C-alpha positions, 0 to 999 in steps of 0.5 A, a space after each residue: 807402515 808410513 806409505 806414500 800415494 805417488 812412488 816411482 814404480 808403484 801406486 801407493 793405493 795398490 800397495 795398500 790394498 795388497 798389504 791388506 790382502 796379505 794375512 801377514 799385514 791385514 792388521 798392521 796399521 797403514 798411514 797414508 802419508 802424501 802431498 795429495 789431500 782431497 776428499 777423493 784421496 782420503 775416501 780411496 785411502 779408506 777403501 783400500 784398507 788404509 788405518 789413517 791419513 796424513 798430509 804432507 809436510 806433517 807437523 811433527 806432533 801429529 805424526 808422533 801422536 799418530 804413531 804412538 796411537 797405533 803402536 799401543 
């Protein structure tokens, strides 16, 4: 799952935590993909269960390598 922190009607951190608490998604990789790239954002993403963190705009090679990493 590629998940942004800022969405019109939801908070990405809350969505991530909700997915992690669901048995269906507890082992699904969740990559936070966002324009907010501070140490606090990265730490908070880990606290709510994000698998990885990537700042926007991502380099295509880095994004593809992360996707391949978690699909294998």
